[in-house]
C-alpha atoms as one frame of an Amber mdcrd trajectory, in Angstrom:
protein
  -5.804 -14.813-118.638  -2.035 -14.817-118.253  -1.001 -13.233-114.938   0.853
  -9.939-114.970   3.916  -9.494-112.810   3.554  -6.305-110.804   5.131  -5.094
-107.572   2.885  -4.627-104.527   3.192  -2.415-101.478   6.531  -3.033 -99.737
   7.654  -5.130-102.719   8.996  -2.637-105.227  12.364  -4.264-105.583  15.556
  -3.016-107.128  17.380  -5.155-109.653  20.121  -5.827-107.119  17.631  -7.244
-104.624  15.675  -9.657-106.773  14.230 -10.400-110.174  11.711  -7.761-111.269
  10.326  -8.515-114.714   6.906  -6.983-114.333   6.817  -3.572-115.947   8.567
  -4.817-119.079   6.281  -7.817-119.612   2.924  -6.171-118.900   0.657  -5.954
-121.937  -0.484  -2.601-123.272  -4.042  -3.128-122.036  -2.801  -2.998-118.440
  -0.913   0.304-118.631  -3.443   2.121-116.436  -2.693  -0.033-113.393  -1.932
   2.027-110.293   1.050   1.121-108.128   2.186   2.461-104.764   5.347   4.507
-104.550   7.049   2.162-102.126   8.209   3.513 -98.759  11.816   2.627 -99.644
  11.571   5.486-102.175   9.929   7.866 -99.686  11.786   9.781 -96.996   9.471
  11.089 -94.274  10.212  14.450 -92.659   7.009  15.304 -90.919   6.135  17.041
 -87.686   3.427  14.518 -86.864   4.816  11.212 -88.175   8.592  11.528 -87.780
   8.490  11.495 -83.954   6.271   8.409 -84.093   8.659   6.601 -86.410  11.554
   7.491 -84.108   9.640   6.014 -81.177   8.990   2.916 -83.249  12.752   2.354
 -83.585  13.650   3.476 -80.064  10.741   1.972 -78.106   8.243  -0.209 -80.002
  10.662  -2.584 -81.700  12.760  -3.007 -78.522   9.572  -3.844 -76.589   8.627
  -6.480 -79.165  12.149  -7.911 -79.238  12.308  -8.102 -75.447   8.958  -9.881
 -75.248   9.855 -12.343 -77.992  13.368 -13.113 -76.763  13.141 -12.778 -72.989
   9.625 -12.630 -71.564   7.788 -15.201 -73.663   8.739 -18.452 -75.318   8.220
 -17.297 -78.877  11.815 -17.440 -80.085  12.521 -20.397 -77.797   9.892 -22.362
 -79.711  12.073 -22.094 -82.813  15.163 -23.112 -80.854  13.354 -26.151 -79.463
  11.955 -27.085 -82.869  15.452 -26.931 -84.372  16.835 -29.409 -81.848  13.688
 -31.533 -81.870  13.114 -31.435 -78.121  11.448 -29.286 -75.486   7.923 -28.008
 -75.050   5.928 -25.530 -77.092   4.896 -22.515 -75.048   2.150 -20.038 -75.768
  -0.594 -20.216 -78.404  -0.453 -22.308 -81.574  -0.098 -19.229 -83.779   2.666
 -17.473 -81.816   5.173 -18.008 -84.642   3.352 -15.230 -86.470   4.391 -12.637
 -83.871   8.038 -13.401 -84.552   7.466 -13.052 -88.292   5.560  -9.773 -87.973
   8.132  -8.227 -85.653  10.891  -9.392 -88.023   9.033  -7.728 -90.884   8.874
  -4.513 -88.842  12.588  -4.705 -88.028  13.362  -5.193 -91.718  11.241  -2.231
 -92.774  12.925  -0.068 -90.175  16.343  -1.124 -91.438  15.527   0.031 -94.961
  15.346   3.714 -94.054  17.155   3.627 -90.687  20.096   1.190 -90.729  20.936
  -0.035 -87.234  23.656  -2.670 -86.605  21.959  -4.020 -83.460  18.595  -4.426
 -85.211  20.350  -6.082 -88.144  22.049  -8.508 -85.792  18.718  -9.385 -84.174
  17.135  -9.956 -87.579  20.007 -12.204 -88.713  19.846 -14.260 -85.527  16.100
 -14.754 -85.802  16.339 -15.773 -89.448  19.002 -18.347 -88.605  16.811 -19.827
 -85.853  13.764 -19.918 -88.118  15.713 -21.633 -90.894  17.083 -24.215 -88.465
  13.534 -25.116 -87.376  12.404 -26.106 -90.889  11.681 -29.789 -91.473  13.368
 -31.720 -94.311  10.127 -31.714 -96.338   9.872 -27.915 -96.099   7.235 -27.796
 -93.347   7.744 -25.187 -90.626   5.447 -24.558 -87.692   6.814 -24.841 -84.170
   3.472 -25.807 -82.626   3.121 -29.034 -84.569   6.850 -29.736 -84.661   6.854
 -29.770 -80.850   3.417 -31.324 -80.214   3.291 -33.943 -82.949   3.929 -33.676
 -86.681   1.424 -36.464 -87.219  -1.329 -33.964 -86.376  -0.303 -31.312 -88.868
  -2.820 -30.375 -91.536  -5.707 -31.912 -89.562  -7.378 -28.707 -88.354  -7.996
 -25.826 -90.773  -8.237 -23.364 -87.866  -4.805 -24.041 -86.397  -3.318 -21.195
 -88.452  -0.597 -23.151 -90.241  -1.106 -21.230 -93.487  -1.652 -17.981 -91.565
   1.777 -18.318 -89.959   3.286 -19.306 -93.296   1.845 -16.175 -94.869   3.448
 -13.922 -92.293   6.744 -15.767 -92.771   6.537 -15.041 -96.505   5.962 -11.347
 -95.856   8.850 -11.286 -93.392  11.079 -13.082 -95.889  10.340 -10.484 -98.550
  10.932  -7.623 -96.118  14.226  -9.154 -94.948  15.332  -9.507 -98.565  14.449
  -5.881 -99.240  16.407  -4.710 -96.225  19.487  -6.904 -96.485  19.640  -8.573
 -99.894  19.743 -11.908 -98.040  17.424 -14.543 -99.525  17.644 -17.036 -96.635
  14.176 -16.496 -95.199  12.629 -16.138 -98.650  14.045 -19.551 -99.538  12.673
 -21.018 -96.304   9.305 -19.539 -97.279   9.332 -20.942-100.805  10.183 -24.393
 -99.467   7.194 -24.173 -97.116   4.978 -23.105-100.014   6.316 -26.001-102.048
   5.363 -28.354 -99.227   1.857 -26.890 -99.104   1.428 -27.178-102.845   2.435
 -30.847-102.665  -0.354 -31.406-100.145  -3.105 -29.183-101.545  -4.413 -28.004
-104.883  -6.384 -29.290-107.863  -6.701 -33.066-107.646  -5.240 -33.087-104.129
  -6.646 -32.352-100.686  -9.139 -29.545-100.081  -8.175 -26.798 -97.633  -9.900
 -23.640 -96.349  -7.512 -21.590 -94.177  -9.344 -20.715 -90.977  -7.503 -17.405
 -90.765  -6.774 -15.715 -94.076  -3.334 -14.196 -94.745  -1.656 -16.738 -96.989
  -3.618 -15.424-100.000  -2.133 -11.926 -99.999   1.296 -13.273 -99.015   1.313
 -15.584-102.044   0.470 -12.605-104.233   3.509 -10.808-102.839   5.642 -13.905
-103.388   4.514 -13.996-107.008   5.442 -10.338-107.394   8.952 -11.033-106.123
   9.680 -14.280-107.933   7.613 -13.978-111.107   6.406 -17.562-110.586   2.740
 -17.830-111.750   2.256 -20.983-109.653   2.143 -18.900-106.486  -0.620 -16.666
-107.804  -2.551 -19.681-109.049  -2.258 -21.340-105.636  -3.639 -18.169-104.054
  -6.545 -18.253-106.516  -7.176 -21.934-105.705  -7.334 -21.131-101.988  -9.796
 -18.288-102.614 -11.970 -20.570-104.720 -12.015 -23.297-102.027 -14.344 -21.171
 -99.901 -18.080 -21.658 -99.908 -18.259 -25.314-100.951 -18.510 -27.092 -97.600
 -14.857 -28.127 -97.392 -14.098 -26.288 -94.148 -13.585 -28.273 -90.962 -11.750
 -28.293 -87.653 -10.996 -30.996 -85.104 -13.962 -30.111 -82.913 -16.485 -30.258
 -85.727 -17.672 -26.735 -84.904 -16.858 -25.012 -88.186 -18.939 -21.819 -88.305
 -18.940 -21.053 -92.013 -20.058 -17.425 -91.594 -17.330 -16.777 -89.019 -14.680
 -18.124 -91.404 -16.068 -16.420 -94.564 -16.875 -19.869 -95.916 -20.653 -19.692
 -96.446 -20.648 -18.938-100.163 -18.004 -18.620-102.914 -16.142 -15.367-102.484
 -17.216 -14.019-105.881 -20.826 -14.111-104.658 -20.260 -12.339-101.342 -22.602
  -9.454-100.547 -22.106  -8.821 -96.809 -19.262  -8.877 -94.353 -19.539 -11.668
 -91.780 -17.616 -13.219 -88.949 -14.153 -12.258 -87.744 -13.103  -8.746 -88.772
  -9.372  -9.262 -89.298  -9.892 -12.426 -91.321 -12.288 -10.512 -93.573  -9.738
  -7.768 -94.184  -7.033 -10.215 -95.212  -9.469 -12.076 -97.457 -10.504  -8.881
 -99.219  -6.847  -7.877 -99.606  -6.154 -11.222-101.263  -9.112 -10.803-103.599
  -7.998  -7.281-104.526  -4.436  -8.457-105.152  -5.717 -11.218-107.399  -7.769
  -8.711-109.390  -4.805  -6.399-109.771  -2.188  -8.977-110.627  -4.158 -11.312
-112.875  -6.294  -8.723-114.644  -9.294 -10.897-113.763 -12.363  -8.875-112.779
 -14.367 -11.744-111.275 -13.875 -10.542-107.691 -14.422  -6.824-108.238 -18.218
  -6.767-108.011 -18.043  -8.723-104.755 -15.437  -6.318-103.373 -17.696  -3.384
-104.253 -20.645  -4.999-102.495 -18.805  -5.832 -99.295 -17.117  -2.412 -99.250
 -20.519  -0.729 -99.299 -21.702  -3.033 -96.534 -18.671  -2.301 -94.354 -18.494
   1.457 -94.814 -22.168   2.312 -94.937 -23.517  -0.069 -92.298 -20.745  -1.558
 -90.163 -17.934   0.976 -89.671 -17.384   3.179 -86.642 -16.641   6.875 -87.048
 -13.023   6.034 -86.150 -12.705   3.684 -89.122 -12.741   0.793 -86.671 -14.679
  -2.351 -87.527 -15.894  -5.386 -85.611 -18.369  -4.518 -82.886 -18.634  -7.808
 -81.021 -16.364  -9.387 -78.406 -18.091 -12.712 -79.043 -16.633 -13.244 -82.513
 -14.161 -10.343 -82.749 -16.279  -9.201 -85.653 -19.763  -8.531 -86.919 -23.322
  -9.145 -85.781 -25.994  -7.231 -87.688 -26.016  -3.995 -89.656 -25.849  -0.784
 -87.593 -24.972  -2.664 -84.401 -22.209  -0.291 -83.256 -22.090  -0.104 -79.443
 -19.549   2.282 -77.942 -18.660   0.998 -74.475 -18.677  -2.619 -75.678 -17.060
  -1.928 -79.065 -14.342  -4.404 -80.022 -12.616  -2.599 -82.912  -9.452  -4.686
 -82.830  -6.335  -2.714 -83.730  -5.404  -5.341 -86.320  -8.777  -4.803 -88.003
  -8.119  -1.062 -88.351  -4.723  -1.807 -89.878  -6.538  -4.239 -92.157  -8.877
  -1.427 -93.226  -5.823   0.599 -94.263  -4.375  -2.335 -96.215  -7.652  -3.161
 -97.961  -8.676   0.403 -98.802  -5.221   1.182-100.159  -5.683  -1.726-102.557
  -9.194  -0.631-103.496  -7.871   2.845-104.191  -5.292   1.418-106.564  -7.875
  -0.770-108.264 -10.310   2.085-108.864  -8.318   5.324-108.652 -11.123   6.702
-106.465 -10.409   8.953-103.483 -13.295   7.557-101.434 -11.146   4.550-100.591
  -8.246   6.774 -99.524 -10.721   8.681 -97.326 -11.532   5.494 -95.434  -7.862
   4.515 -95.368  -7.011   7.853 -93.767  -9.854   7.612 -91.231  -8.756   4.150
 -90.133  -5.105   5.209 -90.039  -5.372   8.360 -87.908  -8.029   7.065 -85.547
  -8.601   3.313 -85.413  -5.002   2.162 -85.964  -3.065   4.984 -84.308  -5.101
   4.659 -81.102  -3.660   1.155 -80.778  -0.273   2.418 -79.558   0.622   4.741
 -76.695   2.359   8.031 -77.316   5.602   6.642 -75.924   5.390   3.634 -78.262
   5.567   1.083 -75.439   1.971   0.055 -74.737  -0.829  -1.228 -76.942  -4.588
  -1.562 -77.249  -6.022  -4.801 -78.553  -9.586  -3.481 -78.220 -10.509   0.128
 -79.058 -13.861   1.149 -77.519 -15.432   4.518 -78.207 -16.374   4.929 -74.563
 -14.673   3.936 -71.324 -15.566   3.929 -67.637 -11.911   4.497 -66.841 -10.956
   0.835 -66.616  -9.672   0.180 -70.141  -5.948   0.705 -70.639  -3.141  -0.195
 -72.998  -0.841  -3.048 -72.033   2.823  -3.781 -72.650   1.955  -7.139 -74.270
  -0.789  -9.705 -74.629  -0.975 -13.481 -74.531  -2.396 -13.098 -78.031   0.022
 -10.391 -79.170  -1.108  -9.947 -82.762  -1.748  -6.205 -82.335   1.658  -5.115
 -80.961   3.495  -7.110 -83.615   1.072  -5.841 -86.256   1.834  -2.219 -85.395
   5.561  -2.936 -85.388   5.381  -3.885 -89.078   2.688  -1.456 -90.194   4.023
   1.862 -88.908   7.443   1.756 -90.608   5.721   1.135 -93.956   3.505   4.238
 -93.678   5.389   5.882 -96.541   3.853   3.401 -98.992   0.400   4.950 -98.585
   1.249   8.555 -99.460   1.801   8.407-103.231   0.771   6.178-106.119   1.679
   6.217-109.785   0.436   4.639-112.983   2.375   1.808-114.535   3.390   4.041
-117.422   4.380   6.708-114.819   2.428   9.521-116.471   0.120  10.060-113.487
   0.940  10.542-109.809  -1.669  10.381-107.055  -1.151  12.182-103.740  -3.298
  10.291-101.252  -2.024  11.479 -97.878  -0.683  14.845 -96.791   2.524  14.122
 -94.968   5.914  15.822 -95.034   8.124  13.749 -97.310  10.438  13.400-100.281
   9.336  10.858-102.877  11.317   9.567-105.841   8.597   8.815-108.396   9.429
   5.966-110.812   9.795   7.051-114.458   9.919   5.029-117.658  13.430   6.176
-118.576  14.816   5.927-115.044  15.346   9.681-114.699  14.973  11.418-111.343
  11.586  12.983-110.648  11.309  13.873-106.967   8.421  15.502-105.170   8.871
  17.220-101.816   5.835  17.741 -99.633   5.676  20.127 -96.663   2.648  20.413
 -94.415   1.427  20.728 -90.805  -1.295  18.168 -91.451  -3.363  16.943 -89.610
  -3.414  20.174 -87.574  -3.667  22.425 -90.620  -5.107  21.829 -94.082  -2.313
  23.417 -96.122   0.203  21.414 -98.134   2.932  22.447-100.569   4.250  20.003
-103.148   7.455  21.053-104.889   9.237  19.436-107.828  12.660  19.192-106.217
  14.277  17.161-109.010  13.281  16.772-112.659  15.009  15.907-115.962  14.449
  19.272-117.620  10.746  19.479-118.385   8.560  16.449-117.885   4.836  16.155
-118.454   2.858  14.486-115.693  -0.635  14.550-114.370  -0.684  15.132-110.620
  -3.854  14.144-108.775  -4.234  15.562-105.288  -6.891  14.012-103.058  -9.599
  16.356-101.830 -10.729  14.585 -98.644 -14.406  13.836 -98.286 -14.510  15.880
 -95.081 -13.274  18.998 -96.947 -16.089  21.183 -98.293 -13.885  23.904 -99.825
 -10.394  23.928-101.213  -8.114  26.238-103.185  -5.160  25.320-105.373  -2.293
  27.420-106.717   0.472  26.494-109.168   3.641  28.579-108.856   1.749  31.175
-106.847  -1.106  31.612-109.296  -4.649  30.463-108.652  -5.213  27.370-110.773
  -8.596  26.482-112.208  -8.594  22.697-112.246 -11.007  19.862-112.893 -11.750
  17.246-110.262 -12.156  13.555-110.965 -13.039  10.776-108.533 -12.258  13.023
-105.599  -8.915  14.312-106.920  -7.878  17.771-108.048  -6.216  17.191-111.428
  -3.207  19.236-112.565  -1.867  18.109-115.931   1.094  20.079-117.277   4.809
  20.047-117.913   6.925  20.278-114.764  10.445  21.489-114.101  12.583  21.716
-111.014  11.243  24.318-108.596   7.610  24.177-109.725   5.190  23.965-106.845
   1.572  23.331-105.989  -0.027  24.893-102.932  -3.234  23.282-101.721  -5.448
  24.723 -99.013  -8.095  22.432 -97.509 -10.736  24.062 -95.330 -10.551  22.286
 -91.953 -13.304  23.527 -89.647 -14.502  21.650 -86.588 -17.602  19.647 -87.471
 -20.435  18.113 -85.476 -21.435  14.695 -86.809 -24.618  12.697 -86.284 -24.786
   8.942 -86.743 -27.219   7.133 -89.010 -30.507   7.017 -87.043 -30.452   3.228
 -87.304 -27.407   3.141 -84.996 -29.281   2.846 -81.718 -26.196   3.340 -79.552
 -25.719   6.869 -80.920 -29.339   8.027 -80.770 -29.469  11.506 -79.245 -25.691
  11.887 -79.455 -23.223  13.804 -81.580 -19.518  13.437 -82.293 -16.856  15.992
 -83.159 -14.245  15.732 -85.877 -11.752  18.088 -87.437 -10.045  17.163 -90.656
  -9.094  13.470 -90.514  -9.247  13.340 -86.715 -12.111  12.180 -84.542 -12.171
  13.830 -81.110 -13.233  12.593 -77.690 -13.856  13.846 -74.152 -11.608  12.597
 -71.390 -12.472  13.044 -67.743  -8.929  14.289 -67.193  -9.854  17.533 -68.963
 -13.519  17.706 -67.942 -13.791  16.538 -64.342 -16.478  19.072 -63.440 -18.548
  18.874 -66.602 -18.168  15.282 -67.799 -21.586  14.079 -66.601 -23.392  17.261
 -67.714 -21.681  17.617 -71.069 -23.829  18.356 -74.075 -23.380  19.854 -77.545
 -25.571  20.643 -80.524 -25.315  21.945 -84.063 -25.091  25.524 -82.774 -22.264
  24.916 -80.316 -19.307  27.259 -80.763 -15.962  25.517 -81.105 -12.442  26.895
 -81.051  -9.234  24.990 -81.707  -5.736  25.739 -80.535  -2.525  23.829 -81.023
  -1.072  22.911 -77.633   2.578  21.870 -78.068   2.900  20.590 -74.505  -0.316
  18.551 -74.449  -0.084  14.849 -75.345   2.961  15.292 -77.531   1.431  18.292
 -79.260  -2.215  18.293 -80.331  -4.859  20.724 -81.511  -7.275  20.864 -78.592
 -10.887  21.738 -79.327 -12.908  23.724 -76.795 -16.706  23.763 -76.904 -18.577
  26.540 -75.152 -21.675  25.075 -73.502 -24.114  26.110 -70.739 -22.481  23.514
 -68.485 -19.108  25.160 -69.016 -16.281  24.668 -71.490 -15.696  21.153 -72.787
 -12.162  20.213 -73.808 -11.744  17.637 -76.552  -8.600  15.789 -77.647  -7.909
  13.548 -80.657  -9.243  10.042 -80.059  -5.877   8.452 -80.864  -4.353  10.236
 -77.838  -6.751   9.073 -75.115  -5.578   6.964 -72.151  -2.106   8.493 -72.129
  -2.571  10.251 -68.775  -4.267   9.373 -65.500  -7.124   6.896 -65.594 -10.547
   8.353 -66.259 -13.672   8.091 -68.317 -13.803   8.808 -72.055 -16.431   9.099
 -74.748 -16.560   9.945 -78.438 -20.333  10.323 -78.731 -21.614  13.194 -76.571
 -25.214  13.861 -75.559 -27.039  16.279 -77.810 -28.424  19.087 -75.642
C-alpha cells in the first residue's frame, strides 16, 4: 500500500518551515485519520501547568545545559570528535542527552522565544554538525574510540542516538526554520541505509527509538524511503539476527523473540518496549497497513490489565529495568523509570489517535499526572530515575545521573504537553478534547479559516471545564468530542447554558452542531475521593487500599503523619474530605481521612519528596 504523508505530534509544520504535502495527497479512504493539534498551535494558560512550564524554562533547561556544557563531558565529546582527538567521556549513549535537551530547548523556543536559549541551540547544532564524518556517520563514542568498531554491537545504541538526533533536528527546524541539523540527520540516515536494508546487512537495534524517529522524518520530508526503512527495522525482529559483542543477546529483553506482528505480551526493558510500540503505531497510521494493530491491542491489554501500576508507571524490576511476570508489582522495590512513564504517554496518545477511544487517553492521563510528573521536583531542578510507590525515607531526586536519560527526557516532553490536549480528524470535521487544561487552540480547518477553542478549568483540583468558541468564520459545523474520564461516574454537560442531552461514543460525550463565536460548552465531571483495591493477584497489595481523586493518585508522607504513619489504616467506609491548600507543595488539594488512629493527611503522589526526608506509601493497610 502506498504510504500516506501525515504530520505527527510535534511535526505539524507550516509551509514556511518545510514541505508538507500530506493532507492534499491522502486518499479519500483515509479521511477519518486522527491527528494531534500540535502544541505550536496551542497556547497554555493554566493554573496547574503554566507554572510548571515556566519552571521548565527558568530551571530545568538551565540545569540540563549546565550539566551538558560544564559538569559532564557530553558537549566536549562533540568538540573532540570534530577535531579528531581527545578522549570520550561518559557512557556510549551520552550523545542522546544532548539531542533530547536540544529538542526541549527547541520546543521551548516555539512558544517562548529566548535569545540566550536560541544561542545555545545554535552553538550545539554547529558542534554536532562539525562532528559528522565524511560518509555521514555521527556518533562520538565510536569516533573517539575507534571507527573500525562501529556497527559491530547492536546494543551500543548507535541507531538510538541517531533517532534522538532526528527528533532534535525536526524540533530545531520547527523552532528556527534552520535545516542544518535535519540535514545532518538525513546524511546519517543515508549512511545507515547504505549499510543496512534488503539485500544488505541485518540489524536489530538494541534500544528502539530510530523507528518512530524515521516515521517523523518521513512526515517532514515526504520521502517514502524513510518509512520503508523503519518498516524494515521493525520486521528484522524475531528472526535470530540480534547479537552483541559479548554474545549475551537476551532476545526477550530486546523484544526480539518473535516477529513484532505476533507479539502477545510485553517483555524485557520497559522504555524500549514503549518506543517499539510507538514505532508500530506510527507505521500503522502513516502507511494505512493494519498488520501491527492486532499485536498492539494484545500488548496493550497485557500492559494495562496485568503489568501497570496505579500511577501509570511500568517496569517493576531493577534487574532488567522492565518486566518479570504478570501481576508482579512490588511497591518498595518498584522501578517505574520516569522515561517509561513518558513512553506510556507517547504510546497511548498514538493508540488514541489510531482508535479514537478514550480508554487510551485515560491511561495517557494517568501516566502523565502521576508516573511522569513525579519524575521532576516542584522547583524543576531535581529528578527521579526510579519511582517507587513506597519509600523508607532514603529515596530522593537528584540533580543529574551518570545515565541521565530521565532529566533530558523530561526537558523535551514537558514543553510539548500542548500536543496531547486536542486532536482533530484529517478532514477537520471532528475535534477531540482529551485533556482538561486551560488553553487556546487554533484547530486546523480545510479552508484555512480561524476556528479557535478556549478552555478554562481548575483541573485537576476540580472537575469543571468550559470550552468557548473564541473565533469562528461565521457558523461552522463541527462535532466536538469531550472525553469522559474512566474514573468519572457521573457528568453533566450544558451548551450555551442549557442542559444538553448528548450521546456518548467510545468514552466521549458527542456534541455535533453548528458553532459560532461565543458558543460555549460547560462540562461538570464528578470528582469524589475514591478508595481503590488492587487485583487480588497482585500479592504486594494484598490487604491494602489506595486513594485517588480524579486523575491523581495520592500517598501518605511521614512529614504529614509522623504520629500515625505506622498505625494508619483505611477501608471502604472511611470518611474523606479534600481542601485546596494554596501554600502546600505549590498548591495542592490535600485529602484528610478520619480514622480511629487519628486523621491521615494525603498528598498527590507527584508531589512527594519535596520536603524533609521521610517515609512514603501509596498503598495503605486496610483496617
